[in-house]
Every structure is written in C-alpha cells, then in structure tokens.
N, C-alpha and C positions, 0 to 999 in steps of 0.2 A: 760194598763190593761193586766194582765197576764192570759193566757188561760191554763186551766188544760187539760191534755191528757186523752182522753177516752180510757184507756188500753184495756178493753174487746172488744171494736169496732176495735181497731188497730190489736189485735190478730186475730179476725175473718177475717179482711181484708187480713192479711198475709196468713192465712190458705186457703183463697179463691183464692190466686194467683195460676196460672197454673204451676205445676211442672211435668215434663216429664222425663222419662228415655229412652235414645237412645238405641234401641235394634238392628236395622238393617239399612243398608244404601245401596241402589241399584241405580246406576246412581246418579241423584240429588234428589231422593225421600228418605225421612227418615221414618222409622217405629218406633214409640215411644210408650211406655207404660205410661198410665196416673197414676201419683202418687197422685196428688191432683189438685183440681180446675175444672173448667168447660170449656173444649175446644170448640171452635166454628169454623166453616169454615171461611176462610179469614185470613188477617194478625192479628197476636196476639203475645204479648210479653210472653215469657215463660222462666222458669229456667229449663235448660236441664242438666241432670247428666249422666255420663258414667264412671263407676268405681270411681276413685278418682277425676275426672274432673267435675267441675260445671261451666256452662256458662249461662248468662242471654242474650238471643238472641231474635230477632224478627223472627217468622216463618210465612209462608203462609200455612195454614192448608187446605188440599183438601178433606180429608175423615176422619170422626170420627165414629168408630164402634167397638163394643165388647171390650171396654177398650184399644183400639189401635187407635193411631192418625197417619195418613199419611200426611206428610208435606214436605216442602223444606225450606232451609234458605232463608230469605227475601233478605239480602245483606251480604253474607258470608264473614267474615274476615279470617285472617290466622288461628285463633284458631278453628273456625267452620270447615274450610276445613281440618285441621289436625285431628280433631276429627272424621270427616266423613271417612277419609282415614284409620285411626286406626281401626274403626269399620268394614269397608269393608275388611281389611286384616284379622282381627280376625275371621270374619264369614266365610271366604272362606276356607273350609276344603279340597276341591278337586279342582284341576285346571280345568278351562273351556277349551273346545276344539272348535276351529273354525270348523264348519261343516254345510254344506248347504243341507237342506232337504225341500221338498215341504210340506207346512202345509195347510190343508183345514179346514175351520171353518165358520159356519154361524154367529158366534159371533164377527167376525172381519170385518172391512171395506173391500169391494171387495171379501169377502168370502174366502180369502186365502192370503198366504204370504210365506216367506222362513225363515228358521232358520239362525241365524248369528253365534251363538255358543251355546254349550250345556254343562251344569254342572250336578252335581249329584242331585240337588234339583230344578233346573230351567233351563230356556233357554231364549235366546234373539231372538226376531223375528223382521224381517224388514217388515213393513206394509205400505200401501199407505196413511193412514190418522190416526190421533191421536185417542186414546181410553183413557177413564178416569182411574185413579188409583182406584183399588178395583173392576174393571170390571171382572166378572166371564166369563171364556171361556172354551169351549170344543174344543179340538184340535185333528186332525187326521194327523199324520206324515207318509208320504210315504217314505219307506226306500229302495225301489228298482225301477228300470225302469218300471216294469210291473204294479206298483201300487197295487200289491197284498199284503194282510196282513198289512194294515196300523196300526200303533200303536196309540191307543186312549188315550188321557190324559185330565184331568180336571185341571184347574188352575185359578190363579188370577193375573191380571196385577198389578205389584208392582210399576212400573214407566214407563213413556213414554216421549221421547224427540224427537224433530225434528232433522234430519240430512240432508246432501245434497242429499241422495238417497231416502228419504221418512221419515218415523218415525220408531225409534227403541224402542221396548218395552221389558221390563223384565217381564217374567211370572214365578211365583212360582208355582210348581206343587204340588197337594194335596199329603200329606204324604203317603196315602194308595197306590199311584200310582208311587212312586219314584223308585220302583224296575224296572218298565217298562222303566223309563227314564234312569236309570243306564245302562240298556241293550243298549240303543241308545248311551249313553256316551261311553260305551266300544267299540261300532262299530266305533265311531268317533276316539277313540284312535288308533284302528287298522288301520284305513284309513290314519292317520297321519304318522304312522311308515313306 
C-alpha cells in the first residue's frame, strides 16, 4: 500500500522547527536570536546559523526571553567549538585587561566578589557560588584603598562556570553605563603599563 505525503503538514512541521542565529558567545554560554520555532528550556535540537555557516546541533537552553535564547552546546563537536571561537573573536572589539577590584553587591552570593578582568562592555567576576544566566545585578566597584567613590554599574550575568577558585561569571554592563566601565578599563590599562 502506497502512502501519499501530506505536503502542507510537512511544510508546517519544517517551519515549526527551531532555527536560531548565533549572536554572541561568552565562556560556554551562547546568546542566540530566534529566527523561527518555539524554544523551551532544556535539551532541544536546533538549526544554528552564523553568517554562511549552518549547523544542526543539540542545545541545552537555560533562558528564553525577549526573542533571545541563552544556551550551551549539549555535546560540542569540532564544528560547534570552531563556530563559538569565531563568534567570540568577532565580538571582542577591545582587549580585556586583568584587573582585580573589590565588588560589593546584594545580588551576588556572599554579597561581594572580585573582578578577574575588565573589558569595554563587561567584566568577569570571581564569586563563591553559581548564579543563573540572565540574573540582573547591581555592582559597586571599589577603585581605591579608602573605598571612597565606588563606581556603580548595572548588568546581567551572561554565563557562569565553576573553576578551582570558585565560580567565574561574565557580566554584561548596561549600554547606558558603559562609559563608567570604560573609565575603569582605562585605569586597568594604566595599571598594566
């Protein structure tokens, strides 16, 4: 018995598949724009595009909000790792500087931490416990021994991973406050010289 193909149903099924565009990669966290389909938290198969490259990969999605998906590769192969590295290099417009400052925040475990490095649009912080991707934080950076005139910043945790010294988190600073962060970045550059 020969079965006929239900083409309209097949087209709808294909349109419903999850298609994402890779926009940013920080640590092992991917930020992707939703092209089509319905993302949900947890493991999910998706077609990921980045420029001319298209991969069908399994992702572990952690946060879905405002047409953006935060995820990580489920079991990255050489193609996924190469794509992540390419996006990371393309996005990094200014070099990050290793710079240690005290950070106080009621939004972080232990109410504080230290910066690991500082870039033009974000910073890495070393904290005692993990925080979820997408977590909003208010930070107060102490720039001198006296603790006077701390620099206040608002941001969002883009990724967090365990290290031998605690947890390292990447925080993206709100666009409106990137001038403040740039001042700290310039201080870090002067300190390195």
